[in-house]
C-alpha atoms as an extended CHARMM CRD file, in Angstrom:
* protein
*
        69  EXT
         1         1  MET       CA             47.1690000000      -15.5860000000       -6.1450000000  PROA      1               0.0000000000
         2         2  GLU       CA             45.4080000000      -15.5540000000       -2.8220000000  PROA      2               0.0000000000
         3         3  ILE       CA             43.6120000000      -12.5040000000       -1.5070000000  PROA      3               0.0000000000
         4         4  LYS       CA             45.7300000000      -12.3320000000        1.6540000000  PROA      4               0.0000000000
         5         5  ASN       CA             48.9070000000      -12.0950000000       -0.4290000000  PROA      5               0.0000000000
         6         6  ILE       CA             47.3730000000       -9.3410000000       -2.5340000000  PROA      6               0.0000000000
         7         7  LEU       CA             46.4000000000       -7.4390000000        0.6230000000  PROA      7               0.0000000000
         8         8  LYS       CA             49.9310000000       -7.7710000000        1.9960000000  PROA      8               0.0000000000
         9         9  LYS       CA             51.4380000000       -6.4860000000       -1.2520000000  PROA      9               0.0000000000
        10        10  LEU       CA             49.0380000000       -3.5380000000       -1.2590000000  PROA      10              0.0000000000
        11        11  ALA       CA             50.0200000000       -2.7860000000        2.3390000000  PROA      11              0.0000000000
        12        12  TYR       CA             53.7080000000       -2.7960000000        1.4140000000  PROA      12              0.0000000000
        13        13  ILE       CA             52.9580000000       -0.4630000000       -1.4950000000  PROA      13              0.0000000000
        14        14  CYS       CA             51.1690000000        1.9050000000        0.9080000000  PROA      14              0.0000000000
        15        15  ILE       CA             54.1710000000        1.8780000000        3.2460000000  PROA      15              0.0000000000
        16        16  PHE       CA             56.4620000000        2.6360000000        0.2970000000  PROA      16              0.0000000000
        17        17  LEU       CA             54.1700000000        5.4940000000       -0.7520000000  PROA      17              0.0000000000
        18        18  ALA       CA             54.2170000000        6.8730000000        2.7960000000  PROA      18              0.0000000000
        19        19  VAL       CA             58.0200000000        6.8770000000        2.9160000000  PROA      19              0.0000000000
        20        20  PHE       CA             58.2840000000        8.3280000000       -0.5890000000  PROA      20              0.0000000000
        21        21  THR       CA             55.7350000000       11.0500000000        0.2230000000  PROA      21              0.0000000000
        22        22  LEU       CA             57.5760000000       11.8870000000        3.4190000000  PROA      22              0.0000000000
        23        23  PHE       CA             60.9690000000       12.2740000000        1.7300000000  PROA      23              0.0000000000
        24        24  TYR       CA             59.6020000000       14.0690000000       -1.3200000000  PROA      24              0.0000000000
        25        25  GLY       CA             57.3870000000       16.2990000000        0.8070000000  PROA      25              0.0000000000
        26        26  PHE       CA             60.2580000000       17.5170000000        2.9550000000  PROA      26              0.0000000000
        27        27  MET       CA             62.2080000000       18.4180000000       -0.1750000000  PROA      27              0.0000000000
        28        28  GLU       CA             59.2710000000       20.0600000000       -1.9750000000  PROA      28              0.0000000000
        29        29  THR       CA             57.0010000000       21.5840000000        0.6730000000  PROA      29              0.0000000000
        30        30  SER       CA             55.5720000000       24.0580000000       -1.8210000000  PROA      30              0.0000000000
        31        31  ILE       CA             53.5100000000       21.2340000000       -3.3640000000  PROA      31              0.0000000000
        32        32  PHE       CA             51.7730000000       20.3090000000       -0.1110000000  PROA      32              0.0000000000
        33        33  GLY       CA             51.4900000000       23.8460000000        1.2490000000  PROA      33              0.0000000000
        34        34  SER       CA             52.3910000000       22.9800000000        4.8150000000  PROA      34              0.0000000000
        35        35  TYR       CA             53.8660000000       20.2280000000        6.8910000000  PROA      35              0.0000000000
        36        36  LEU       CA             50.4530000000       19.4630000000        8.4130000000  PROA      36              0.0000000000
        37        37  ILE       CA             49.0340000000       18.2920000000        5.0870000000  PROA      37              0.0000000000
        38        38  LEU       CA             52.1850000000       16.2600000000        4.4530000000  PROA      38              0.0000000000
        39        39  ILE       CA             51.9350000000       14.5530000000        7.8420000000  PROA      39              0.0000000000
        40        40  LEU       CA             48.2200000000       13.8420000000        7.3330000000  PROA      40              0.0000000000
        41        41  ILE       CA             48.9050000000       12.1920000000        3.9660000000  PROA      41              0.0000000000
        42        42  VAL       CA             51.6800000000       10.0450000000        5.4650000000  PROA      42              0.0000000000
        43        43  ILE       CA             49.4230000000        9.0370000000        8.3830000000  PROA      43              0.0000000000
        44        44  LEU       CA             46.6960000000        8.1180000000        5.8830000000  PROA      44              0.0000000000
        45        45  PHE       CA             49.0510000000        5.8270000000        3.9390000000  PROA      45              0.0000000000
        46        46  ILE       CA             50.3240000000        4.1820000000        7.1280000000  PROA      46              0.0000000000
        47        47  SER       CA             46.8350000000        3.6370000000        8.5280000000  PROA      47              0.0000000000
        48        48  VAL       CA             45.6340000000        2.0970000000        5.2580000000  PROA      48              0.0000000000
        49        49  SER       CA             48.6280000000       -0.2470000000        5.2710000000  PROA      49              0.0000000000
        50        50  PHE       CA             47.8800000000       -1.3410000000        8.8570000000  PROA      50              0.0000000000
        51        51  ILE       CA             44.2420000000       -1.9830000000        7.9440000000  PROA      51              0.0000000000
        52        52  LEU       CA             45.2910000000       -4.0630000000        4.9340000000  PROA      52              0.0000000000
        53        53  LEU       CA             47.7690000000       -6.0730000000        7.0170000000  PROA      53              0.0000000000
        54        54  ALA       CA             45.1010000000       -6.6790000000        9.6620000000  PROA      54              0.0000000000
        55        55  LEU       CA             42.6400000000       -7.8630000000        7.0210000000  PROA      55              0.0000000000
        56        56  SER       CA             45.1940000000      -10.2700000000        5.5870000000  PROA      56              0.0000000000
        57        57  GLU       CA             45.8580000000      -11.7060000000        9.0580000000  PROA      57              0.0000000000
        58        58  ILE       CA             42.1190000000      -12.0670000000        9.7220000000  PROA      58              0.0000000000
        59        59  LEU       CA             41.6930000000      -13.8970000000        6.4230000000  PROA      59              0.0000000000
        60        60  GLU       CA             44.6040000000      -16.1740000000        7.2830000000  PROA      60              0.0000000000
        61        61  TRP       CA             43.0540000000      -17.0270000000       10.6700000000  PROA      61              0.0000000000
        62        62  LEU       CA             39.6360000000      -17.6280000000        9.1040000000  PROA      62              0.0000000000
        63        63  HSD       CA             41.2040000000      -19.9380000000        6.5480000000  PROA      63              0.0000000000
        64        64  PHE       CA             43.0350000000      -21.7710000000        9.3430000000  PROA      64              0.0000000000
        65        65  LEU       CA             39.8830000000      -22.1450000000       11.4580000000  PROA      65              0.0000000000
        66        66  THR       CA             37.6990000000      -23.3630000000        8.6000000000  PROA      66              0.0000000000
        67        67  ARG       CA             40.3260000000      -25.9000000000        7.5650000000  PROA      67              0.0000000000
        68        68  GLN       CA             40.3490000000      -27.5230000000       11.0080000000  PROA      68              0.0000000000
        69        69  LYS       CA             36.6550000000      -28.4680000000       10.9980000000  PROA      69              0.0000000000
């Protein structure tokens, strides 16, 4: 399996974790203490997923550029 596919799958897992944390956090706010911590955790998951998707696209472009030479 190629690294870019692994990065994309990890990004999708992070998005799933963000959505799951958001829904579960609104139902059980006593675990997170406040909505601020919940929102920060969701933003962390989303930002990690965007970074992973960007890395997979960069790897795809690098593979494309090195193949052309």
